[in-house]
Structure formats: structure tokens, C-alpha cells
DSSP file (Angstrom, degrees, kcal/mol; ACC not computed):
  #  RESIDUE AA STRUCTURE BP1 BP2  ACC     N-H-->O    O-->H-N    N-H-->O    O-->H-N    TCO  KAPPA ALPHA  PHI   PSI    X-CA   Y-CA   Z-CA
    1    1 A M      >       0   0    0      0, 0.0     5,-3.2     0, 0.0     4,-0.3   0.000 360.0 360.0 360.0 -41.3  169.0  159.4   83.3
    2    2 A A  T > 5 +     0   0    0      1,-0.2     3,-1.1     3,-0.2     5,-0.0   0.883 360.0  56.9 -67.5 -38.5  166.4  160.9   80.9
    3    3 A Q  T 3 5S+     0   0    0      1,-0.3    -1,-0.2     2,-0.1     0, 0.0   0.867 115.3  37.5 -61.9 -35.8  164.4  157.7   80.5
    4    4 A E  T 3 5S-     0   0    0     -3,-0.2    -1,-0.3     2,-0.1    -2,-0.2   0.364 112.3-118.0 -96.1   4.4  163.8  157.5   84.2
    5    5 A D  T < 5 +     0   0    0     -3,-1.1     2,-0.5    -4,-0.3    -3,-0.2   0.917  62.7 151.8  57.7  45.8  163.4  161.3   84.6
    6    6 A V      < +     0   0    0     -5,-3.2    -1,-0.2     1,-0.1    -2,-0.1  -0.921  22.0 168.0-108.5 129.5  166.5  161.4   86.9
    7    7 A S        +     0   0    0     -2,-0.5    16,-2.3     1,-0.2    17,-0.4   0.396  65.6  44.1-120.5  -0.4  168.6  164.6   87.0
    8    8 A V  E     -A   22   0A   0     14,-0.2     2,-0.4    15,-0.1    14,-0.2  -0.996  61.1-165.3-145.7 141.0  170.8  163.9   90.1
    9    9 A L  E     -A   21   0A   0     12,-2.8    12,-2.2    -2,-0.3     2,-0.4  -0.965  21.7-124.9-126.2 143.6  172.6  160.8   91.2
   10   10 A V  E     -A   20   0A   0     -2,-0.4     2,-0.5    10,-0.2    10,-0.3  -0.699  23.4-147.1 -83.1 135.6  174.2  160.0   94.6
   11   11 A V  E     -A   19   0A   0      8,-3.1     7,-3.4    -2,-0.4     8,-1.5  -0.914  16.3-167.1-106.6 131.0  177.9  159.1   94.5
   12   12 A K  E     -A   17   0A   0     -2,-0.5     2,-0.5     5,-0.3     5,-0.2  -0.887  16.1-160.5-118.8 148.0  179.2  156.6   97.0
   13   13 A I  E >  S-A   16   0A   0      3,-2.6     3,-1.9    -2,-0.3    -2,-0.0  -0.988  86.4 -17.6-123.7 119.4  182.6  155.5   98.1
   14   14 A E  T 3  S-     0   0    0     -2,-0.5    -1,-0.1     1,-0.3     3,-0.1   0.876 130.1 -52.0  50.8  42.3  182.7  152.1   99.8
   15   15 A G  T 3  S+     0   0    0      1,-0.2     2,-0.4     0, 0.0    -1,-0.3   0.398 116.3 111.6  81.6  -2.8  179.0  152.3  100.4
   16   16 A E  E <  S-A   13   0A   0     -3,-1.9    -3,-2.6     1,-0.0    -1,-0.2  -0.832  78.9 -98.3-107.2 143.8  179.1  155.8  102.0
   17   17 A L  E     +A   12   0A   0     -2,-0.4    -5,-0.3    -5,-0.2    33,-0.2  -0.349  44.3 166.8 -55.9 127.3  177.7  159.0  100.6
   18   18 A A  E     -     0   0A   0     -7,-3.4    30,-1.5     1,-0.4     2,-0.3   0.572  56.3 -66.1-116.8 -21.6  180.5  160.9   98.9
   19   19 A G  E     -AB  11  47A   0     -8,-1.5    -8,-3.1    28,-0.3    -1,-0.4  -0.991  49.4 -84.7 164.7-164.0  178.5  163.5   96.9
   20   20 A I  E     -AB  10  46A   0     26,-1.9    26,-2.7    -2,-0.3     2,-0.4  -0.958  19.4-157.2-136.0 154.8  176.1  164.1   94.1
   21   21 A I  E     -A    9   0A   0    -12,-2.2   -12,-2.8    -2,-0.3     2,-0.2  -1.000  15.4-158.2-132.2 136.5  176.4  164.5   90.4
   22   22 A T  E  >  -A    8   0A   0     -2,-0.4     4,-1.9   -14,-0.2   -14,-0.2  -0.665  33.4-111.0-111.0 164.4  173.7  166.3   88.3
   23   23 A A  H  > S+     0   0    0    -16,-2.3     4,-2.4     1,-0.2     5,-0.2   0.864 121.9  57.1 -58.3 -36.0  172.8  166.2   84.6
   24   24 A S  H  > S+     0   0    0    -17,-0.4     4,-2.0     2,-0.2    -1,-0.2   0.876 103.1  52.9 -63.3 -38.2  174.1  169.8   84.6
   25   25 A D  H  > S+     0   0    0     -3,-0.2     4,-1.7     2,-0.2    -2,-0.2   0.921 110.0  48.0 -61.4 -44.6  177.5  168.6   85.8
   26   26 A V  H  X S+     0   0    0     -4,-1.9     4,-2.0     1,-0.2    -2,-0.2   0.906 109.5  52.6 -64.2 -42.0  177.6  166.0   83.0
   27   27 A M  H  X S+     0   0    0     -4,-2.4     4,-2.7     1,-0.2    -1,-0.2   0.871 105.0  56.1 -62.3 -36.4  176.6  168.7   80.4
   28   28 A Q  H  X S+     0   0    0     -4,-2.0     4,-1.5     1,-0.2    -1,-0.2   0.907 106.0  51.4 -61.3 -40.8  179.5  170.9   81.7
   29   29 A G  H  <>S+     0   0    0     -4,-1.7     5,-2.4     1,-0.2    -2,-0.2   0.904 110.3  48.4 -61.2 -42.5  181.8  168.0   81.0
   30   30 A L  H ><5S+     0   0    0     -4,-2.0     3,-1.6     1,-0.2    -2,-0.2   0.921 109.8  51.7 -62.6 -44.0  180.5  167.7   77.4
   31   31 A A  H 3<5S+     0   0    0     -4,-2.7    -1,-0.2     1,-0.3    -2,-0.2   0.784 110.3  49.4 -65.3 -27.4  180.8  171.5   76.9
   32   32 A N  T 3<5S-     0   0    0     -4,-1.5    -1,-0.3    -5,-0.2    -2,-0.2   0.193 114.1-115.8 -99.1  16.2  184.5  171.4   78.0
   33   33 A D  T < 5 +     0   0    0     -3,-1.6    -3,-0.2     1,-0.2     2,-0.2   0.763  53.7 165.4  59.1  30.9  185.3  168.4   75.8
   34   34 A Y      < -     0   0    0     -5,-2.4     2,-1.1    -6,-0.2    -1,-0.2  -0.520  47.3-114.0 -71.2 145.7  186.1  166.0   78.5
   35   35 A D    >>  -     0   0    0     -2,-0.2     4,-2.3     1,-0.2     3,-1.3  -0.734  30.0-161.5 -77.8 102.5  186.4  162.3   77.5
   36   36 A L  T 34 S+     0   0    0     -2,-1.1    -1,-0.2     1,-0.3    -6,-0.0   0.649  85.6  55.3 -70.0 -14.4  183.3  161.1   79.4
   37   37 A E  T 34 S+     0   0    0      1,-0.1    -1,-0.3    -3,-0.0    -2,-0.1   0.689 118.2  33.7 -86.3 -19.2  184.4  157.5   79.3
   38   38 A E  T <4 S+     0   0    0     -3,-1.3     2,-0.3     2,-0.1    -2,-0.2   0.637  97.7  93.4-106.6 -20.3  187.8  158.3   80.8
   39   39 A T  S  < S-     0   0    0     -4,-2.3     2,-0.1     1,-0.1   -10,-0.0  -0.612  74.2-125.8 -82.7 131.4  186.9  161.2   83.2
   40   40 A K    >   -     0   0    0     -2,-0.3     3,-1.7     1,-0.1     4,-0.4  -0.431  15.4-122.7 -73.5 147.8  186.1  160.2   86.8
   41   41 A I  G >> S+     0   0    0      1,-0.3     4,-2.3     2,-0.2     3,-1.7   0.837 108.9  70.3 -56.3 -34.8  182.8  161.3   88.4
   42   42 A S  G 34 S+     0   0    0      1,-0.3    -1,-0.3     2,-0.2     5,-0.1   0.704  84.2  70.3 -61.2 -19.1  184.8  163.0   91.1
   43   43 A T  G <4 S+     0   0    0     -3,-1.7    -1,-0.3     1,-0.2    -2,-0.2   0.854 117.6  18.1 -62.8 -34.8  185.9  165.6   88.5
   44   44 A F  T <4 S+     0   0    0     -3,-1.7    -2,-0.2    -4,-0.4   -22,-0.2   0.629  99.6 106.5-112.7 -20.0  182.4  167.0   88.4
   45   45 A M     <  -     0   0    0     -4,-2.3     2,-0.8   -24,-0.1   -24,-0.2  -0.183  68.1-123.7 -68.4 157.2  180.6  165.8   91.5
   46   46 A T  E     -B   20   0A   0    -26,-2.7   -26,-1.9     2,-0.0     2,-0.2  -0.902  31.4-139.3 -94.7 111.5  179.8  168.0   94.5
   47   47 A G  E     +B   19   0A   0     -2,-0.8    11,-0.5   -28,-0.2   -28,-0.3  -0.529  39.7 141.2 -75.1 135.8  181.4  166.3   97.4
   48   48 A C        -     0   0    0    -30,-1.5     2,-0.3    -2,-0.2    11,-0.2  -0.980  31.6-149.2-163.6 169.3  179.3  166.2  100.6
   49   49 A R  B     -c   59   0B   0      9,-1.9    11,-3.7    -2,-0.3   -31,-0.1  -0.925  15.1-146.2-141.0 163.5  178.4  164.1  103.6
   50   50 A I  S    S+     0   0    0     -2,-0.3     2,-0.2     9,-0.2     9,-0.1   0.401  84.6  22.6-112.0  -0.7  175.3  163.8  105.8
   51   51 A D  S    S-     0   0    0      3,-0.1     3,-0.5     0, 0.0     9,-0.1  -0.795  92.5 -87.9-147.6-170.2  177.3  162.9  109.0
   52   52 A D  S    S+     0   0    0     -2,-0.2     7,-0.0     1,-0.2    -3,-0.0   0.268  93.1  99.2 -92.5  12.2  180.7  163.2  110.6
   53   53 A K  S    S+     0   0    0      1,-0.3    -1,-0.2     2,-0.1   -37,-0.0   0.816  89.9  34.7 -69.6 -30.2  182.2  160.0  109.1
   54   54 A N    >   +     0   0    0     -3,-0.5     3,-1.7     1,-0.1    -1,-0.3  -0.733  65.7 176.0-125.7  82.3  184.0  161.8  106.3
   55   55 A P  T 3  S+     0   0    0      0, 0.0    -1,-0.1     0, 0.0     4,-0.1   0.563  70.6  76.6 -68.5  -6.0  185.2  165.2  107.5
   56   56 A T  T 3  S+     0   0    0      2,-0.1     2,-0.3    -8,-0.1    -9,-0.1   0.728  91.9  60.4 -75.6 -20.0  187.0  165.9  104.2
   57   57 A N  S <  S-     0   0    0     -3,-1.7    -9,-0.2     1,-0.0    -3,-0.1  -0.798  90.0-114.0-105.7 150.0  183.6  166.8  102.6
   58   58 A K        -     0   0    0    -11,-0.5    -9,-1.9    -2,-0.3     2,-0.2  -0.363  44.4 -86.1 -74.3 160.7  181.3  169.5  103.6
   59   59 A I  B     -c   49   0B   0    -11,-0.2     2,-0.2     1,-0.1    -9,-0.2  -0.461  46.3-113.1 -66.5 134.8  177.8  168.7  105.0
   60   60 A C        -     0   0    0    -11,-3.7     2,-0.2    -2,-0.2    -1,-0.1  -0.511  31.8-114.0 -66.7 133.4  175.2  168.2  102.3
   61   61 A A        -     0   0    0     -2,-0.2     2,-0.4    -3,-0.0    -1,-0.1  -0.508  40.9-162.3 -65.5 136.8  172.6  170.9  102.4
   62   62 A Q        -     0   0    0     -2,-0.2     2,-0.3    -3,-0.0    -1,-0.0  -0.958  14.8-173.2-130.5 145.2  169.3  169.3  103.4
   63   63 A L        -     0   0    0     -2,-0.4     2,-0.3     4,-0.0     9,-0.0  -0.905  28.7-112.7-127.9 158.5  165.7  170.3  103.1
   64   64 A D    >   -     0   0    0     -2,-0.3     3,-2.2     1,-0.1    -2,-0.0  -0.678  30.5-117.9 -86.3 146.1  162.5  168.7  104.4
   65   65 A E  T 3  S+     0   0    0     -2,-0.3    -1,-0.1     1,-0.3     0, 0.0   0.719 115.1  55.7 -59.0 -20.7  160.1  167.4  101.7
   66   66 A D  T 3  S+     0   0    0      2,-0.0    -1,-0.3     0, 0.0     2,-0.0   0.495  82.4 111.3 -90.8  -4.1  157.5  169.9  102.9
   67   67 A D  S <  S-     0   0    0     -3,-2.2     2,-0.1     1,-0.1    -4,-0.0  -0.328  71.6-112.8 -65.9 153.1  159.8  172.9  102.5
   68   68 A D    >>  -     0   0    0      1,-0.1     4,-1.3     4,-0.0     3,-0.6  -0.403  22.7-107.9 -85.6 166.7  158.8  175.3   99.7
   69   69 A V  H 3> S+     0   0    0      1,-0.2     4,-2.4     2,-0.2     5,-0.2   0.847 117.5  61.1 -62.4 -35.6  160.8  175.9   96.5
   70   70 A M  H 3> S+     0   0    0      1,-0.2     4,-2.3     2,-0.2    -1,-0.2   0.880 101.0  54.5 -60.5 -36.9  161.9  179.4   97.7
   71   71 A S  H <> S+     0   0    0     -3,-0.6     4,-2.1     2,-0.2    -1,-0.2   0.911 108.0  49.4 -61.3 -42.4  163.7  177.7  100.7
   72   72 A A  H  X S+     0   0    0     -4,-1.3     4,-2.5     1,-0.2    -2,-0.2   0.922 110.4  49.9 -63.6 -44.0  165.6  175.5   98.2
   73   73 A L  H  X S+     0   0    0     -4,-2.4     4,-2.4     1,-0.2     5,-0.3   0.897 109.0  52.3 -62.1 -40.3  166.6  178.5   96.1
   74   74 A K  H  X>S+     0   0    0     -4,-2.3     4,-2.2     1,-0.2     5,-0.7   0.912 111.1  46.9 -62.2 -42.4  167.8  180.3   99.2
   75   75 A V  H  X5S+     0   0    0     -4,-2.1     4,-1.1     4,-0.2    -2,-0.2   0.927 114.6  47.4 -64.5 -44.2  170.0  177.3  100.3
   76   76 A M  H  <5S+     0   0    0     -4,-2.5    -2,-0.2     1,-0.2    -1,-0.2   0.856 124.3  28.5 -66.5 -36.4  171.4  176.9   96.8
   77   77 A Y  H  <5S+     0   0    0     -4,-2.4    -2,-0.2    -5,-0.2    -1,-0.2   0.613 132.3  27.5-108.1 -12.6  172.2  180.6   96.2
   78   78 A T  H  <5       0   0    0     -4,-2.2    -3,-0.2    -5,-0.3    -2,-0.1   0.511 360.0 360.0-123.4 -10.7  172.9  182.0   99.6
   79   79 A G     <<       0   0    0     -4,-1.1    -4,-0.2    -5,-0.7    -3,-0.1   0.451 360.0 360.0  86.3 360.0  174.1  179.0  101.6
């Protein structure tokens, strides 16, 4: 992730968006002594969807590329 300057990855199940996992999520696993070779991504990922195909996950929060950073912070911390 670091070599490519990537801090978030999309997680898919059978080709469909299932959620995201961040570098912070992985670090949390390290801090809690999880065996990262044996622990499933689903343990740490934030499950979400972008459509109604998988109603078990909440809708992923989405922003437009032209939105400002304050908009992103509001979504992340106030919903």
C-alpha cells in the first residue's frame, strides 16, 4: 500500500462492492495482536454498498470529487 501511496482498498464479494479497508484498519489489527495472515479482511473492513443489491450493508457515503474537505469531515464525523 505504501509503495503506491494507497491508504484505502475496496473489498469485493463475488465481484460486487462489499466495503472498504483502510491502512488505519490494518494498523488497528496490528495494535490488537491479530494474526494478520489468519484474520479475514471482514474483521476490520467497513461494510457498505453503493446500490440496493446487498441490503445487509449500509450505503457507502459518497462525495463528489469537487466537494471540499470540510464536506468530507462532516460526512465522516456527523453522518
